[in-house]
C-alpha positions in Angstrom: 107.2 80.4 91.7 109.9 83.0 91.3 112.5 82.2 88.7 116.1 82.1 89.9 118.3 85.2 89.1 121.3 84.5 86.8 123.6 85.9 89.5 126.4 83.5 88.6 126.4 84.7 85.0 127.0 88.3 86.1 129.7 87.4 88.6 131.5 85.2 86.1 131.3 87.7 83.3 132.6 90.4 85.5 135.5 88.4 86.8 136.3 86.9 83.4 136.8 90.4 82.0 138.9 91.8 84.8 142.2 90.8 83.2 141.3 92.9 80.2 141.3 96.1 82.2 138.9 97.8 84.5 137.0 99.8 81.9 136.7 97.0 79.4 135.7 94.4 82.0 133.0 96.6 83.4 131.6 97.6 80.0 131.5 93.9 79.0 129.4 93.1 82.0 127.1 95.9 81.1 127.0 94.7 77.5 126.0 91.3 78.7 123.1 93.0 80.5 122.1 95.0 77.5 124.2 98.1 78.4 124.7 100.8 75.9 121.2 100.8 74.5 118.9 103.8 74.2 115.9 103.5 76.5 114.6 106.8 77.8 116.7 109.0 75.6 120.1 107.3 76.1 121.7 105.1 78.7 121.2 101.5 79.4 118.5 99.1 78.4 118.1 96.0 80.6 117.9 92.3 79.7 114.5 91.2 78.4 112.8 88.0 79.3 112.1 85.5 76.5 108.5 85.5 75.2 106.1 83.3 77.0 108.0 83.3 80.3 107.4 85.1 83.5 109.8 87.9 84.5 112.1 86.8 87.2 111.0 89.6 89.4 107.3 89.0 89.2 105.4 89.0 92.5 103.8 85.8 93.6 100.0 85.5 92.9 99.1 86.6 96.4 100.9 90.0 95.8 103.0 89.5 98.9 106.1 91.8 99.0 109.0 90.1 97.2 111.9 89.1 99.3 114.8 91.6 99.1 117.4 91.2 96.4 120.9 90.4 97.5 124.0 91.5 95.6 125.8 89.4 93.0 128.9 91.5 93.3 130.5 92.5 96.6 131.0 96.1 97.4 134.7 95.8 97.1 134.4 94.6 93.5 133.0 97.9 92.5 135.9 100.0 93.7 138.0 101.5 91.0 135.8 100.5 88.1 135.1 102.8 85.2 132.3 103.2 82.7 133.0 104.3 79.1 131.5 107.5 77.7 129.5 105.3 75.2 127.5 103.8 78.0 126.2 107.3 79.1 123.4 108.8 77.2 124.9 112.3 77.1 128.5 113.4 76.1 131.1 112.8 78.8 134.6 111.4 79.1 133.3 108.4 81.1 132.7 107.7 84.7 134.9 106.2 87.5 134.1 104.7 90.9 136.5 106.4 93.2 135.5 104.4 96.3 133.2 101.6 97.3 133.0 101.2 101.0 131.0 98.6 102.9 129.0 100.2 105.8 127.7 97.9 108.5 124.4 98.4 110.3 126.4 98.4 113.6 128.8 101.2 112.6 128.6 104.3 114.6 126.1 106.9 113.5 124.7 104.7 110.8 120.9 104.2 111.0 120.8 103.0 107.4 121.5 99.3 107.8 124.1 97.3 105.8 124.9 99.0 102.5 127.7 99.8 100.0 128.6 103.5 99.9 129.8 104.3 96.3 131.4 107.5 95.3 132.6 108.5 91.9 133.1 111.1 89.2 131.8 111.7 85.7 134.4 113.4 83.6 133.5 116.5 81.5 134.0 117.0 77.8 135.4 120.5 78.4 138.8 120.3 80.3 137.9 123.6 81.9 134.7 122.2 83.4 134.7 120.5 86.8 133.7 116.9 87.0 130.3 115.7 88.3 130.7 114.0 91.7 128.0 111.4 92.3 127.0 109.3 95.3 125.3 105.9 95.2 124.1 103.8 98.0 123.4 100.1 97.5 121.7 98.3 100.3 122.6 94.7 101.1 118.9 93.9 101.1 117.5 95.8 98.1 113.8 96.3 97.6 114.4 96.6 93.8 113.6 100.3 93.7 115.7 103.3 93.2 115.4 106.9 94.3 117.2 109.8 92.6 117.5 112.9 94.9 117.6 116.3 93.4 119.7 119.3 94.5 119.1 122.7 96.0 119.9 126.4 95.3 122.9 126.7 93.0 123.9 123.2 94.0 127.7 122.6 94.2 127.2 120.3 97.2 127.1 116.5 96.9 123.6 115.0 97.4 124.7 111.8 99.1 121.3 110.0 99.0 121.1 109.3 102.8 118.5 111.9 103.5 115.0 111.3 104.7 111.9 112.2 102.7 111.6 116.0 102.6 108.5 117.0 104.6 108.0 113.3 105.4 106.4 111.9 108.5 108.4 112.3 111.7 110.2 109.1 112.6 110.1 107.4 109.2 113.5 106.0 108.2 115.3 107.3 105.2 114.6 105.5 102.0 118.1 103.9 102.1 117.2 102.3 105.4 114.1 101.0 103.9 116.0 99.1 101.1 116.0 101.6 98.3 119.1 102.1 96.2 119.6 105.9 96.3 121.8 108.4 94.4 122.5 112.0 93.8 125.2 114.4 92.6 126.6 117.9 92.9 125.4 119.0 89.5 128.9 119.2 88.1 130.6 121.8 90.2 131.8 122.2 93.7 131.1 125.2 95.9 131.0 126.1 99.6 127.6 127.8 99.3 124.4 127.0 97.4 124.1 130.7 96.5 127.5 130.9 94.7 126.8 131.3 91.0 130.3 131.5 89.6 130.2 128.0 88.2 127.7 129.2 85.5 130.5 131.1 83.7 131.4 127.8 82.1 129.0 126.5 79.5 129.2 122.8 80.4 128.8 123.5 84.1 125.8 125.6 83.4 124.3 122.9 81.2 124.9 120.3 83.8 123.2 122.5 86.4 120.3 123.0 84.1 119.7 119.2 84.2 122.3 117.3 82.1 124.2 116.2 85.2 121.0 114.4 86.3 120.8 112.3 83.2 124.5 111.4 83.3 124.3 110.5 87.0 121.1 108.4 86.4 122.7 106.4 83.6 125.8 105.7 85.7 123.9 104.9 88.8 121.4 102.5 87.1 124.4 100.7 85.4 126.0 100.2 88.8 122.7 99.0 90.3 122.3 96.5 87.5 125.9 95.3 87.8 125.7 94.8 91.5 122.4 93.1 91.8 122.0 91.4 88.4 118.4 92.6 87.9 116.9 95.8 86.9 114.9 97.9 89.3 111.2 97.3 89.4 110.5 101.0 89.9 112.5 104.2 89.7 111.5 107.4 91.5 112.8 111.0 91.6 112.4 113.1 94.7 113.3 116.8 94.8 112.7 120.1 96.6 113.2 123.7 95.3 115.9 123.3 92.7 115.5 119.6 93.2 111.8 120.0 92.4 112.8 121.7 89.2 115.2 118.8 88.6 112.4 116.2 89.0 110.0 118.0 86.6 112.7 118.9 84.1 114.0 115.4 84.0 110.7 113.8 83.0 110.0 116.6 80.5 113.3 115.7 78.7 113.6 111.9 79.4 110.1 110.7 80.1 110.8 107.0 80.2 113.5 106.9 82.9 111.3 107.3 85.9 107.9 105.9 87.1 107.0 108.7 89.5 108.4 112.0 90.8 107.8 114.2 93.9 108.4 117.9 93.2 108.2 120.0 96.4 108.1 123.8 96.0 109.8 123.4 92.5 111.8 126.2 91.1 110.4 125.3 87.7 110.2 128.8 86.2 113.8 129.2 87.1 114.7 132.1 84.9 111.5 133.9 85.8 112.4 133.5 89.4 115.8 135.1 89.0 114.4 137.9 86.9 111.8 138.5 89.7 114.7 138.6 92.2 116.3 141.4 90.2 113.1 143.3 90.0 112.7 143.2 93.8 116.3 144.3 94.2 115.7 147.3 91.9 112.6 148.3 93.9 114.5 148.0 97.2 117.7 149.7 96.2 117.0 152.2 93.4 117.1 155.9 94.3 119.4 155.5 97.2 117.4 152.7 98.7 114.2 154.8 99.1 112.1 151.6 98.7 114.1 149.5 101.2 112.2 148.3 104.3 113.8 147.5 107.6 112.6 144.6 109.8 110.2 146.8 111.7 108.4 148.0 108.6 108.4 144.5 107.1 106.9 143.0 110.2 104.2 145.8 110.1 103.3 144.7 106.6 103.1 141.1 107.6 101.0 141.9 110.7 98.5 144.0 108.7 98.1 141.2 106.2 97.6 138.6 108.9 95.1 140.8 110.8 93.1 141.3 107.6 93.1 137.8 106.3 93.7 135.3 109.0 89.9 134.8 109.7 88.9 134.5 106.0 89.1 130.7 106.4 86.9 130.7 109.5 89.7 130.1 111.9 92.0 132.6 113.7 95.1 130.4 113.6 97.8 132.6 112.2 97.4 130.9 108.9 96.1 132.6 105.8 94.3 129.8 104.0 91.8 131.7 101.8 94.6 133.3 99.8 92.6 134.5 96.8 90.0 136.2 98.9 92.8 137.8 100.8 94.3 139.1 97.6 91.2 141.3 97.1 92.2 143.1 100.3 95.6 144.3 98.9 94.6 147.9 98.4 92.9 148.4 101.8 95.9 146.9 103.5 98.3 149.1 101.7 96.2 152.2 102.3 96.2 151.4 106.0 100.0 151.2 106.0 100.7 154.5 104.0 102.4 157.3 105.8 100.6 160.6 105.7 101.7 162.4 102.6 103.6 159.4 101.3 106.9 160.4 102.9 108.9 158.1 105.2 108.1 159.3 108.7 109.3 156.2 110.7 108.7 152.6 111.4 104.9 153.0 112.0 104.1 153.4 108.3 105.3 153.0 104.7 106.4 155.6 102.3 105.1 155.6 98.7 108.4 154.1 97.6 108.2 151.4 100.1 104.6 150.6 99.1 105.9 150.3 95.5 108.4 147.7 96.8 105.6 145.7 98.4 103.7 145.9 95.1 106.8 144.7 93.2 107.2 141.7 95.6 103.5 140.9 95.4 102.9 141.3 91.7 103.7 139.0 88.8 106.4 140.0 86.4 104.9 140.2 82.9 107.3 139.8 80.0 105.8 141.8 77.1 108.9 142.3 75.1 110.2 138.7 74.9 109.4 135.2 76.0 111.2 132.6 78.1 111.4 128.9 77.2 108.2 127.2 76.3 106.5 130.5 75.6 106.4 131.6 79.2 105.7 135.3 79.6 105.2 135.6 83.3 106.9 135.0 86.7 104.6 134.7 89.7 104.7 137.2 92.5 105.1 136.4 96.1 102.2 136.3 98.5 103.5 139.0 100.9 100.1 140.4 101.5 98.6 136.9 101.8 100.7 135.4 104.6 104.2 135.0 103.2 106.9 136.0 105.7 110.2 137.7 104.8 111.0 138.8 108.4 110.6 137.4 111.9 111.1 134.1 113.6 109.3 131.9 111.0 111.8 132.5 108.2 115.6 132.7 107.7 115.2 135.1 104.7 114.8 138.8 104.9 115.2 142.1 103.0 118.7 142.7 104.4 120.1 145.2 106.8 121.1 148.2 104.6 119.7 150.5 102.0 122.6 150.3 99.6 123.7 146.8 98.6 127.3 145.6 98.0 128.5 144.6 94.6 128.4 141.6 94.6 125.5 141.4 97.0 126.1 139.6 100.3 124.1 138.1 103.2 123.6 141.7 104.5 121.4 142.4 101.5 118.0 141.1 100.6 118.0 137.3 100.2 116.1 137.5 96.9 118.5 140.0 95.5 121.6 137.9 96.4 120.6 135.1 94.1 119.4 137.5 91.4 122.7 139.3 91.4 124.7 136.1 91.1 122.4 135.0 88.2 122.9 138.2 86.2 126.7 138.2 86.8 127.4 134.6 85.9 124.5 133.1 84.0 123.8 136.0 81.8 126.4 138.7 81.4 129.4 136.7 82.7 130.8 140.0 84.0 131.6 139.5 87.7 131.6 143.3 88.4 128.3 143.9 86.5 125.9 146.3 88.4 122.8 144.2 88.5 120.7 147.3 89.5 121.2 148.5 85.9 119.7 145.3 84.5 116.1 145.6 83.5 114.3 142.3 83.7 111.5 143.4 81.5 113.8 144.7 78.8 117.3 143.1 79.0 118.2 144.9 75.8 121.4 143.4 74.4 121.1 140.4 76.8 117.6 139.4 75.7 118.8 136.5 73.5 121.1 135.3 76.3 118.3 135.3 78.8 116.2 133.2 76.5 119.1 130.8 76.0 119.6 130.4 79.8 115.9 129.8 80.1 116.1 127.0 77.6 118.9 125.4 79.5 117.6 125.8 83.1 113.8 126.0 83.1 111.3 123.1 83.6 108.2 124.6 82.1 107.4 122.3 79.2 103.7 121.4 79.7 103.7 118.4 77.3 104.0 115.5 79.7 102.0 113.2 77.5 105.0 110.8 76.9 105.6 110.6 80.7 102.0 109.9 81.4 101.7 107.4 78.5 104.0 105.0 80.2 102.2 105.4 83.6 104.3 108.2 85.1 102.8 109.9 88.1 103.6 113.3 89.7 103.0 114.7 93.1 103.7 118.4 93.4 103.5 120.4 96.6 104.0 124.1 97.2 103.6 126.4 100.2 101.3 129.4 99.5 103.6 131.4 101.8 106.8 130.5 100.0 109.2 133.5 100.2 111.9 132.0 97.9 110.1 130.3 95.0 106.7 131.8 94.0 103.9 129.3 94.4 102.1 131.3 91.7 104.6 130.2 89.1 103.9 126.6 90.0 100.1 127.4 89.8 100.7 128.9 86.3 102.5 125.7 85.2 99.8 123.5 86.5 97.2 125.5 84.6 99.3 125.2 81.5 99.4 121.5 82.0 95.6 121.5 82.0 95.4 123.7 79.0 97.8 121.5 77.1 96.6 118.0 78.1 93.1 118.5 79.5 91.8 118.3 83.0 91.0 114.6 82.8 94.6 113.6 81.8 96.1 115.8 84.5 93.7 114.4 87.1 94.8 110.9 86.1 98.5 111.6 86.5 99.1 114.6 88.7 98.3 115.6 92.3 99.1 119.2 93.1 98.8 120.2 96.7 99.0 123.8 98.0 99.8 124.4 101.7 98.6 127.6 103.4 101.1 129.1 105.9 104.1 127.1 104.4 107.1 129.0 103.3 110.2 127.6 101.7 110.8 125.0 104.3 109.8 127.7 106.7 106.6 129.4 107.8 103.9 129.0 110.4 102.9 125.6 109.1 105.3 123.0 107.8 103.6 119.8 106.6 104.7 116.3 107.4 103.1 113.6 105.3 104.2 110.4 103.6 104.5 111.6 100.0 106.6 108.6 99.0 104.0 106.1 100.3 101.4 108.0 98.4 103.4 107.9 95.2 104.2 104.3 95.5 100.6 103.3 96.1 99.6 105.3 93.0 102.3 103.9 90.7 102.5 100.3 92.0 98.9 99.7 93.2 96.9 102.2 91.2 95.6 103.9 94.3 95.4 107.6 93.5 96.1 109.8 96.4 93.1 111.4 98.0 93.0 114.3 100.4 95.8 113.7 102.8 96.4 114.9 106.3 99.4 117.0 107.0 101.0 117.2 110.5 102.5 120.6 111.5 106.3 120.3 112.2 106.6 123.9 113.5 107.9 123.7 117.1 105.3 126.0 118.7 102.3 124.3 117.0 103.8 120.8 116.5 101.2 118.1 115.9 98.3 120.2 114.8 96.8 118.9 111.5 95.2 120.2 108.4 93.8 118.5 105.3 96.2 118.5 102.4 94.0 120.1 99.8 94.4 119.7 96.0 94.7 122.9 94.1 92.6 125.1 93.8 90.9 124.1 97.1 91.9 125.3 100.5 91.1 124.2 104.1 88.1 126.0 105.6 87.2 125.6 109.2 83.8 124.0 109.6 82.9 126.2 112.6 83.2 123.8 115.5 85.7 121.4 117.0 89.4 121.8 117.7 91.2 124.3 115.4 94.1 121.9 115.5 92.3 118.9 114.0 92.1 118.3 110.2 88.7 116.6 110.6 87.2 120.0 111.4 88.2 121.5 108.1 86.8 121.0 104.6 88.7 121.5 101.3 86.7 124.1 99.4 87.2 126.1 96.3 85.0 129.1 97.1 86.5 132.6 96.6 84.4 135.4 97.8 84.8 139.1 98.2 86.0 139.4 101.8 84.7 143.0 102.0 81.1 141.7 101.4 79.4 140.9 104.6 76.3 138.6 104.4 75.2 139.8 107.8 74.7 143.4 106.9 71.0 144.5 106.7 69.6 144.9 103.3 68.4 148.5 104.0 68.9 151.2 106.6 68.2 149.5 109.9 68.1 150.4 113.6 69.8 148.1 116.2 68.8 148.4 119.9 71.1 147.7 122.8 73.5 149.2 125.3 77.1 149.8 126.3 79.5 149.1 129.1 78.4 152.2 131.1 74.8 151.0 131.2 73.7 153.5 128.5 70.7 152.4 126.5 71.2 153.2 122.9 70.2 152.8 119.3 72.5 152.3 116.3 71.4 153.2 112.8 73.2 151.5 110.0 72.9 152.5 106.3 74.4 149.6 104.2 74.5 151.7 101.1 76.9 154.3 102.5 78.1 152.4 105.7 77.2 155.5 107.6 76.3 154.9 111.3 74.7 156.9 114.0 74.7 156.0 117.7 71.9 157.7 119.6 71.9 157.7 123.4 68.3 156.7 124.6 68.9 156.6 128.4 72.0 157.5 130.4 73.3 158.9 133.6 76.3 160.4 131.9 75.0 161.9 128.7 71.9 163.8 127.6 69.2 161.7 126.0 69.4 162.1 122.3 73.2 162.7 122.2 74.7 161.2 119.0 77.9 159.9 117.6 78.2 159.5 113.8 80.7 158.3 111.3 81.4 156.0 108.4 82.4 152.3 108.7 85.4 151.1 106.7 85.4 147.4 105.7 88.2 145.3 107.1 86.9 141.9 106.0 85.1 139.1 107.8 82.1 141.4 108.5 84.3 143.7 110.6 84.5 147.5 110.1 86.7 150.3 111.4 84.8 153.2 113.0 85.5 156.7 114.2 84.9 155.5 117.9 88.5 155.6 119.2 89.5 152.3 117.6 86.3 150.4 118.1 85.6 147.8 115.5 82.0 147.1 114.5 81.2 143.5 113.7 78.0 142.2 112.2 77.2 138.7 113.3 74.5 136.2 112.1 71.0 136.6 113.5 71.1 140.4 113.6 73.8 140.9 116.3 76.0 144.0 116.2 79.1 144.3 118.4 81.0 147.5 118.4 81.9 150.5 120.5 81.1 154.1 121.1 83.3 156.8 122.6 83.2 156.6 126.4 81.2 159.4 128.2 84.4 160.3 130.0 88.1 159.4 130.1 88.8 158.7 126.5 88.7 155.5 124.5 85.6 153.6 123.7 83.2 151.5 125.7 81.8 148.3 124.1 78.3 148.1 122.8 76.0 145.2 122.0 72.8 145.7 120.0 70.2 143.7 118.1 68.1 144.1 115.0 65.1 142.4 116.7 64.1 142.7 120.3 61.3 141.3 122.5 58.5 143.7 122.9 55.7 143.3 125.5 53.1 146.0 125.2 50.2 143.7 125.6 47.8 143.8 128.6 48.3 141.8 130.7 52.0 141.5 130.1 53.3 138.0 129.4 57.0 137.1 129.7 56.7 133.4 129.1 58.7 133.4 125.8 61.7 134.8 127.5 61.4 133.7 131.1 64.2 131.4 132.2 67.0 130.8 134.7 70.2 132.4 133.5 73.8 132.9 134.3 75.0 136.5 134.1 78.3 138.2 133.5 78.9 141.9 133.5 80.8 144.9 134.8 80.2 147.6 137.4 81.8 151.0 136.7 81.6 154.4 138.1 84.0 154.6 141.1 87.5 153.3 140.7 88.5 150.4 138.5 85.9 148.3 136.6 84.7 145.3 138.7 83.5 142.1 137.2 80.1 140.7 137.9 79.1 137.1 137.9 75.8 135.6 139.2 72.7 133.7 138.4 69.3 135.2 137.8 65.7 134.1 137.3 63.4 136.1 135.0 59.8 134.9 135.8 56.7 134.8 133.7 55.3 137.9 135.4 58.4 140.0 134.6 60.0 139.8 138.0 63.6 138.9 138.5 65.9 137.7 141.2 69.8 137.7 141.1 71.7 135.3 143.3 75.5 135.3 144.1 77.4 132.7 146.0 77.7 133.8 149.7 81.4 132.9 149.8 82.7 133.7 146.4 80.3 136.4 145.5 80.1 134.8 142.0 78.3 132.1 140.1 76.0 129.7 141.9 73.1 127.4 141.0 70.0 129.5 141.2 68.3 129.2 144.6 65.3 131.4 145.5 66.4 131.5 149.1 69.9 132.8 148.3 71.2 135.5 150.7 73.2 137.6 148.3 70.3 138.7 146.2 68.8 141.5 144.1 65.1 141.6 143.2 62.9 143.7 141.0 60.8 143.7 137.9 60.7 145.0 134.3 58.0 146.8 132.4 57.9 147.7 128.7 58.5 151.3 127.7 57.1 151.6 124.2 58.7 155.1 123.7 62.2 153.6 123.9 61.5 150.0 122.7 63.0 148.7 125.9 62.1 147.6 129.4 62.4 149.9 132.4 64.0 148.0 135.3 63.1 148.7 138.9 64.6 147.1 142.0 62.6 146.2 145.1 63.5 145.2 148.6 65.6 142.0 148.6 63.6 140.8 151.6 60.2 141.2 150.0 58.5 138.7 147.7 58.2 139.1 144.0 56.6 142.5 143.4 55.4 144.1 140.1 54.7 147.6 141.5 56.8 150.3 143.3 60.5 150.0 143.5 63.3 152.2 142.3 64.2 152.8 138.6 67.8 151.5 138.4 68.2 150.8 134.7 66.7 149.1 131.8 66.7 145.8 129.9 66.9 145.1 126.2 66.0 141.5 125.3 67.5 140.8 121.9 66.0 138.2 119.7 68.7 136.2 117.8 66.9 134.0 115.3 63.9 134.2 117.6 65.8 133.3 120.8 66.1 135.6 123.8 69.5 137.3 124.7 68.7 139.6 127.6 71.0 142.6 128.3 70.6 144.3 131.7 71.8 148.0 131.6 72.6 149.1 135.1 72.1 152.8 135.9 71.7 152.8 139.7 73.9 155.8 140.4 77.0 157.6 139.1 79.0 155.1 141.2 77.2 152.1 139.9 76.7 151.8 136.2 77.4 148.8 133.9 76.1 146.0 131.8 75.1 142.4 132.3 74.7 139.7 129.7 72.4 136.8 130.4 72.7 133.2 129.1 70.6 130.2 130.1 71.8 128.2 133.1 71.8 124.9 131.4 74.6 122.5 130.4 76.9 123.7 127.7 78.7 121.0 125.8 82.2 121.3 124.5 82.0 122.4 120.9 78.7 124.3 121.2 80.5 127.6 121.4 83.3 126.8 119.0 84.3 129.5 116.5 86.1 132.8 116.0 84.8 135.9 117.8 85.2 139.6 117.4 85.7 140.9 121.0 85.4 144.3 122.6 86.4 145.0 126.2 85.5 147.6 128.8 89.2 148.6 128.6 88.6 149.9 125.1 90.2 147.1 123.2 89.1 145.3 120.0 90.6 141.9 119.5 89.9 138.3 118.5 89.1 135.2 120.3 88.7 131.5 119.3 87.0 128.7 121.1 87.8 125.2 119.9 86.6 122.4 122.2 88.7 122.7 125.3 91.0 125.3 123.8 90.5 129.1 124.2 92.6 131.9 122.8 91.8 135.5 123.6 94.0 138.2 122.1 96.9 135.8 121.8 96.7 134.3 125.3 95.8 130.6 125.3 94.0 128.7 128.0 92.3 125.4 128.5 88.6 125.3 129.2 86.5 123.3 131.7 82.8 123.3 130.8 79.9 123.6 133.3 82.3 124.9 135.9 81.4 126.0 138.5 77.7 125.7 137.4 76.0 124.5 134.2 76.4 126.9 131.3 79.5 128.5 132.6 82.9 127.7 131.1 86.1 128.3 133.1 89.4 129.2 131.5 92.6 128.2 133.3 95.7 130.3 134.2 96.6 130.9 130.6 93.7 133.5 130.5 92.0 133.2 133.8 88.3 133.9 133.9 84.9 132.5 132.9 82.5 132.9 129.9 78.9 132.3 129.1 77.6 131.8 125.6 74.2 132.1 124.0 73.2 132.2 120.3 76.5 133.4 119.0 77.1 136.0 121.7 79.8 135.4 124.3 80.6 137.3 127.6 83.9 136.8 129.3 84.7 138.0 132.8 88.3 138.1 134.0 89.4 136.7 137.3 90.2 139.5 139.8 93.5 141.2 139.1 93.6 140.7 135.4 93.3 143.6 132.9 89.7 143.6 131.7 86.6 143.0 133.8 84.3 142.2 130.9 84.7 141.4 127.2 81.8 140.9 124.9 82.1 138.8 121.8 80.1 138.1 118.6 80.8 134.9 116.7 81.7 135.4 113.0 
């Protein structure tokens, strides 16, 4: 049975002392409760229970949630009360409650329930320093837990404790509404902007911002909690994001016994390193008259190049770079592709050498070789600009400014990173408000080196010795977006690794969960996770249930609701290859980091591929993997001489894709010996797509036998030669004797279930030509029976073997007015999911692009559509108005035909 709370004792003591004066009365109540003791590095200790008795707040044996605690003091009784300096664990001139206002659940715009809204001040020691403003919220039905909320930016704005959980699940009430007592402060100065650093010119204000205000606020808040409810909290938590994440980590590094668990989102823990990095970026942008500055157009070009190179490294084309470390290996090829000819700035289509140097500065870590920051730190992490971080465009509010020459001081027209770095140099370090920050060398601060080290000691949260916090059961959840454009995730990764080096992996695994989120910026980005971090922390601290791999729900408007696994560092979410791209269940958290320029689908030695192109030309492609030289040889054509060749060298782009010299055609090597690419068109410029195979079906035996490849198929293709390209869609039967019959619906002229009595028909047969390793194709009268002699030579057929399965390719060469290509796939039911994956695509319009199939979702070149399977016949998939058309699929090869009136008649695809 739960023991009664001695509420009457607290109320009586408080009232008995009131005639003696506010400060004395309040401190006597606290003394009666054990106030003024040391626990956790100063502050209040709480009353202890006599030996051999159960604590009054113990849960019943069935572990049912305890009933909420109700106050022993009214809200009004807190108003005007003060707390002496001796009751606060750090030097102050005491604290005062300036207001205590009852807020009713029914009050307008109050979703928090009944609570007491307390506001107060903590007076500084230095008369020139501003006071600390604090906020405390005390619910009428208290769950006996407290939450301390950290700040943001340069602070100066009161954290009032009514906020919801940062990156929490949509619809979950704020902690105050759930019964938590919550509190926060303004870090000991007041400003109209969280990028105003002028406060730091005062020593006490700077120290308060560095973390001392947090301890002072905590001691005052916990004293008020104890006074109002008459019992201590069961659990105390700290939640913070950005500067607030630094606050949370720095707090338990200094005062490890005050909190049971913390959540540190995107923490600015290497605070001084971050600001030094800000300065380095500013110098790269603005030195030499702003030669390295990049406008929005150039910045977007950098971001686009990185996304194109790295998006698919996780197996999914979803506008998220998840495989960051593999992507990092593509930095040099990406930058090389962006460089202006000669290295000079020739416009928005490329980067000058100075601008490339800026990208490198943003991307690279800052290494301190001449001095060290607090806790021996000698490095500040770079930003993942070439791995998915965004500093321009609709997914971020931060950019590189609008002018080549910054103001002094820097303003919002200048690079966001530089604004905060400039404020830091002026007020944290030099304390000269007119100082030219571009003249400050972050790698060698010269006469300011000792000052930088001192500021680092005051403001950084990089102490890796968390053993005291862990020893009393403290738990930490850290989360950082890998695309953070304000606070480098690589500094947080460095800190995590230092934790492991200091305490060992086992100890860290027992007490820390560190999640990294691809695509997430600083509260921005293409993926913003929603998940219940507070519930995860509580379950861990209170029930011993360590968080496993969570599920994060995307909060970005355009992709709202898609999910990804929340992977513990160093793992990242890899698409499994099938199922919806928007469902976490179809991803696995993996740690693999491979060389993205290495393609497992390349042949081991020089190899010939056999196939054809969109103009019906039969061809061979020779690939030398040692040099990546290629040669395309025309074997049969109506437009070019037999033996005509095109040669060049393939340049790796990642994901088994290679740039070529064929007018922008991308060569992609797919599993099973499939090659998708392009070759310069015989006329008109651009390229025409080609599809070729390492292995093909050969039938030189007598008598010929086609049983291994005979089947009923659907066909998609293109007819070219006179006017615009025209899409082809039909069914076809290839018989055991090598005869074939095409059928097209009499009304639509398109797909139909194969019927030997169809009226719109083409007939003929194929026979093997050993000289070309292909089948000659002859057409016969559509009114005759199946014939294997006579007929007119109208093209050829290459029957690719992909892992032993037939993929027929009909190359049409009937006349100059009728050439083209048809891809065949079995006319049998195709289940949703069977064709899932990412595809390299090549169209007869001379375009190379990407496509994804994920269940009923289809995206081709950025156009999204919903899919209907086995429509209008088995094996055909219909895309709706988002990208109207149909596709067939067989053994990793996809053929898409557009509905009449859309741009491309045929696109061929190979699954990565």
